C-alpha positions in Angstrom: -2.1 -37.3 6.8 -2.0 -34.6 4.0 1.0 -34.3 1.7 3.7 -32.2 3.3 4.2 -30.2 0.1 0.9 -28.4 0.6 1.9 -26.9 4.0 2.7 -23.3 4.1 5.5 -22.0 6.3 4.5 -20.7 9.7 7.6 -18.5 10.0 7.0 -15.7 7.4 7.7 -12.4 9.0 4.7 -10.7 7.5 2.2 -13.1 9.0 0.0 -12.2 12.0 0.2 -14.7 14.8 -2.7 -15.5 17.1 -2.6 -17.7 20.2 -4.7 -19.2 23.0 -3.8 -20.4 26.5 -5.2 -23.6 28.1 -5.1 -24.1 31.8 -5.4 -26.8 34.5 -6.1 -25.5 38.0 -5.2 -21.9 36.8 -1.8 -23.1 35.5 -1.1 -22.6 31.8 -0.2 -26.0 30.6 -0.5 -25.4 26.8 -0.3 -22.5 24.4 -1.6 -22.9 20.8 -0.7 -20.4 18.1 -1.1 -20.1 14.4 -0.2 -17.8 11.5 -2.5 -16.6 8.8 -0.3 -18.1 6.1 -0.5 -21.5 7.9 -4.1 -21.9 6.8 -4.9 -23.6 3.5 -7.4 -25.8 1.7 -7.3 -29.4 0.8 -9.6 -32.2 -0.5 -12.1 -31.7 -3.3 -15.2 -29.7 -4.0 -17.2 -32.8 -2.8 -15.2 -33.1 0.4 -13.4 -29.8 1.1 -11.0 -29.6 4.1 -9.8 -26.6 5.9 -6.3 -27.2 7.3 -4.9 -25.1 10.2 -1.2 -25.4 10.9 -0.6 -25.0 14.6 2.4 -24.4 16.9 2.3 -25.8 20.4 4.0 -25.1 23.7 3.4 -27.8 26.4 4.5 -27.5 30.0 3.7 -29.5 33.1 2.2 -28.0 36.3 4.6 -28.2 39.3 4.4 -31.1 41.8 3.1 -30.3 45.2 5.7 -30.1 48.0 6.7 -33.6 49.2 4.8 -35.3 46.3 6.3 -37.6 43.7 7.6 -36.2 40.4 4.7 -35.1 38.1 4.2 -35.3 34.4 1.4 -34.6 31.9 0.6 -36.6 28.8 -1.1 -34.4 26.2 -3.2 -37.0 24.4 -5.5 -35.3 21.9 -6.7 -32.0 20.6 -10.3 -31.4 19.4 -11.8 -28.2 18.0 -15.2 -26.8 17.1 -15.6 -23.9 14.6 -18.1 -21.1 14.6 -18.3 -17.6 13.1 -16.3 -15.2 15.2 -19.1 -12.8 15.8 -21.8 -15.5 16.5 -23.4 -15.7 19.9 -22.3 -18.6 22.1 -25.7 -20.2 21.8 -25.3 -20.6 18.0 -24.7 -24.1 16.7 -21.1 -24.8 15.5 -20.3 -24.6 11.8 -17.9 -27.5 11.8 -15.9 -30.0 14.0 -12.3 -30.9 13.4 -11.0 -34.5 13.2 -9.4 -35.5 16.5 -5.7 -34.6 16.4 -3.5 -37.2 18.2 -0.6 -35.6 20.2 0.9 -38.2 22.6 3.4 -35.8 24.2 4.5 -36.4 27.7 6.2 -33.5 29.6 7.6 -33.9 33.1 7.6 -30.9 35.5 11.4 -30.5 35.5 11.8 -30.7 31.7 10.7 -27.1 30.8 8.6 -26.2 27.8 8.1 -28.7 24.9 7.5 -27.2 21.5 5.8 -28.9 18.6 4.1 -28.4 15.3 1.0 -30.0 13.8 -1.8 -29.6 11.4 -5.5 -29.8 12.3 -8.0 -30.9 9.6 -11.5 -29.5 9.6 -13.9 -31.2 7.2 -16.5 -29.0 5.5 -19.0 -29.4 2.6 -20.4 -27.2 -0.2 -23.0 -25.7 2.1 -20.5 -24.8 4.8 -18.0 -23.3 2.4 -20.9 -21.2 0.9 -22.0 -20.1 4.3 -18.5 -18.9 5.2 -18.3 -17.0 1.9 -21.6 -15.3 2.6 -20.6 -14.4 6.1 -17.3 -12.8 4.9 -19.2 -10.9 2.2 -16.0 -10.4 0.1 -13.8 -9.5 3.0 -11.6 -11.5 5.4 -12.8 -14.8 7.0 -13.3 -14.5 10.8 -13.7 -17.7 12.8 -13.7 -18.8 16.4 -11.9 -22.1 17.2 -13.1 -23.6 20.5 -10.3 -26.1 21.6 -10.5 -29.0 24.0 -7.3 -30.6 25.0 -7.3 -34.0 26.6 -4.6 -34.5 29.2 -3.5 -37.4 31.5 -2.0 -36.4 34.8 0.8 -38.8 35.8 2.8 -39.5 38.9 6.3 -41.0 39.0 6.3 -44.6 40.4 9.9 -45.5 39.9 13.2 -44.5 38.3 14.8 -46.7 35.6 18.3 -46.9 34.0 16.8 -46.5 30.5 18.0 -43.2 29.0 15.0 -43.1 26.7 12.5 -43.8 29.5 14.1 -42.7 32.8 10.8 -42.9 34.8 7.8 -45.2 35.1 4.6 -43.2 35.3 1.2 -44.0 36.8 -2.1 -42.4 35.9 -3.6 -40.1 38.6 -6.1 -37.9 36.9 -7.7 -36.8 33.6 -8.2 -33.2 32.5 -10.1 -31.5 29.7 -8.5 -28.1 29.2 -10.5 -25.6 27.0 -9.6 -22.5 25.2 -10.9 -20.2 22.5 -9.0 -18.7 19.6 -10.3 -16.0 17.4 -8.7 -16.1 13.9 -8.8 -13.9 10.9 -8.0 -15.4 7.5 -7.1 -12.6 5.1 -9.2 -12.4 2.0 -6.1 -13.0 -0.2 -5.3 -16.2 1.7 -8.9 -17.5 1.5 -9.1 -16.8 -2.2 -5.6 -17.8 -3.3 -4.7 -20.7 -0.9 -7.9 -22.1 0.5 -10.6 -22.1 -2.2 -8.4 -23.3 -5.1 -7.1 -26.3 -3.1 -10.7 -27.2 -2.4 -11.5 -27.0 -6.1 -13.7 -24.0 -5.5 -11.5 -21.5 -7.5 -13.6 -21.3 -10.7 -16.8 -23.1 -10.1 -17.9 -21.8 -6.7 -16.7 -18.2 -6.2 -16.3 -15.1 -8.3 -15.0 -11.9 -6.6 -16.7 -8.8 -8.1 -15.4 -5.3 -7.4 -17.3 -3.3 -4.8 -18.9 -0.3 -6.4 -20.5 2.3 -4.0 -24.0 2.1 -5.6 -25.6 3.6 -2.6 -23.7 6.8 -3.1 -25.4 7.4 -6.4 -28.9 8.8 -5.6 -30.3 8.0 -9.0 -29.6 4.3 -8.4 -30.8 3.8 -4.9 -33.7 1.7 -6.2 -31.2 -0.6 -7.9 -29.0 -0.9 -4.8 -32.0 -1.6 -2.5 -33.2 -4.3 -4.9 -29.8 -6.0 -5.1 -29.5 -6.1 -1.3 -33.0 -7.7 -1.2 -32.1 -10.2 -3.9 -28.9 -11.2 -2.0 -31.0 -11.7 1.2 -33.7 -13.8 -0.6 -31.1 -16.0 -2.3 -29.4 -16.7 1.0 -32.7 -17.7 2.5 -33.5 -20.0 -0.4 -36.2 -17.9 -2.1 -34.7 -18.1 -5.5 -37.7 -17.0 -7.7 -38.2 -13.9 -5.5 -34.5 -13.1 -5.7 -34.6 -13.2 -9.5 -37.6 -10.9 -9.4 -35.6 -8.4 -7.4 -32.8 -8.6 -10.0 -35.3 -7.4 -12.7 -36.4 -4.5 -10.4 -32.7 -3.5 -9.9 -32.4 -3.0 -13.7 -35.5 -0.8 -14.0 -33.8 2.6 -13.2 -31.5 2.2 -16.3 -34.3 1.6 -18.8 -37.1 3.7 -20.4 -40.0 2.6 -22.6 -39.7 3.1 -26.3 -42.2 2.4 -29.1 -41.6 -0.6 -31.3 -43.7 -1.7 -34.3 -43.9 -5.4 -35.1 -44.4 -6.9 -38.6 -48.1 -6.5 -38.5 -47.9 -2.8 -37.7 -48.8 -3.1 -34.1 -47.1 -0.6 -31.8 -46.0 -1.6 -28.4 -43.8 -0.2 -25.7 -40.6 -2.1 -24.8 -37.9 -1.3 -22.3 -34.6 -0.1 -23.6 -31.4 1.3 -22.0 -32.0 5.1 -21.7 -30.9 6.9 -24.8 -28.7 9.3 -22.8 -26.3 6.5 -22.2 -25.5 6.4 -26.0 -23.8 9.8 -25.8 -22.0 8.7 -22.6 -20.8 5.3 -23.9 -20.7 5.5 -27.7 -22.9 3.5 -30.1 -21.1 0.2 -29.9 -20.8 0.1 -26.1 -24.3 1.3 -25.7 -25.7 -1.5 -27.9 -23.6 -4.1 -26.0 -24.9 -2.9 -22.6 -28.5 -2.6 -23.9 -28.4 -6.1 -25.2 -26.8 -7.5 -22.0 -29.4 -5.8 -19.8 -32.2 -6.9 -22.2 -31.0 -10.5 -22.0 -30.9 -10.4 -18.2 -34.4 -8.8 -18.1 -35.7 -11.5 -20.4 -34.2 -14.2 -18.1 -35.9 -12.6 -15.1 -39.3 -12.0 -16.7 -40.8 -15.4 -15.8 -40.4 -14.6 -12.2 -43.0 -11.8 -12.6 -45.4 -13.2 -15.3 -45.4 -17.0 -14.7 -46.4 -18.3 -11.3 -45.5 -21.9 -12.2 -41.9 -21.2 -13.3 -39.3 -22.3 -10.8 -35.8 -21.0 -10.4 -33.0 -23.0 -8.7 -30.0 -21.7 -6.7 -27.8 -21.8 -9.8 -30.1 -19.7 -11.9 -30.6 -17.2 -9.1 -26.9 -16.9 -8.4 -26.0 -16.5 -12.0 -28.6 -13.8 -12.7 -27.7 -12.0 -9.5 -24.0 -12.1 -10.4 -24.6 -10.8 -13.9 -27.1 -8.1 -12.8 -24.7 -6.9 -10.2 -21.8 -6.8 -12.7 -23.9 -4.8 -15.2 -25.1 -2.3 -12.7 -21.7 -1.9 -11.2 -20.3 -1.2 -14.7 -23.1 1.3 -15.4 -22.7 3.1 -12.1 -18.9 3.3 -12.5 -19.4 4.7 -16.1 -21.9 7.2 -14.8 -19.6 8.4 -12.1 -16.6 8.9 -14.5 -18.6 10.6 -17.2 
């Protein structure tokens, strides 16, 4: 069981509640609800855990006329997780740990309310997959519940106030229900990822700049989109090559003479940017773009050079940040 101090309240008025109903023979025997601020992270980066705080309402289906008193024992809750917009045939992203309930409700007792936390183990690849799917926005998941229930029939009355009836097993049910949840971006970034130790080493949120709205940089935008796609698919060298292509619209060839008097053309940030930015900022941006271009050059000129996921992600992040800065400056000039 996780420390109670990490649990966020389910009762905050600004939270958005979501619920699912589970039935047995068309009778609603359980309702499961949650609040967006009842979702948090736990564990470590090596073994991250998504924790979902749940609120339950249990009730027993009515006994048939002339039959003994009936009760239902809610034994265990299980859950499988998949992206909310994924087709039903898609494999699940994760499976929760079985959640023991052990709550018995007789038909005449009314609703029984309870709270509990469900733990969903993840790993680095699954957290990364969720981050890619959300694409900087909210996390949307589908929780497919399975509730294990024992149907009981009263065998005898007792004088025990704590156990007034003796129950006998009559049937077993597996009630199922689906819950679509939305985890706000702020909750995911501030409460989930930091508690999984992903706050600094596994995610950096960059501002969204409408690069596509700037006609002169459509080449850069298209190349960045392709780089992101290739990185997700594991083609890291090809992703790095697209980062280099994305920087091309900002550069122009200039002549440079080496120590032996040989004149060659080298790429440099377009001179028009110096007027726009000022000399010092121009030199900084030119050097930064030059460093990224130098880092991406082997993807074009050396067939034996290999790039890993880390190098591809770092170059993609830096290239995106530089282009975003350049586009924003161009739009405000």
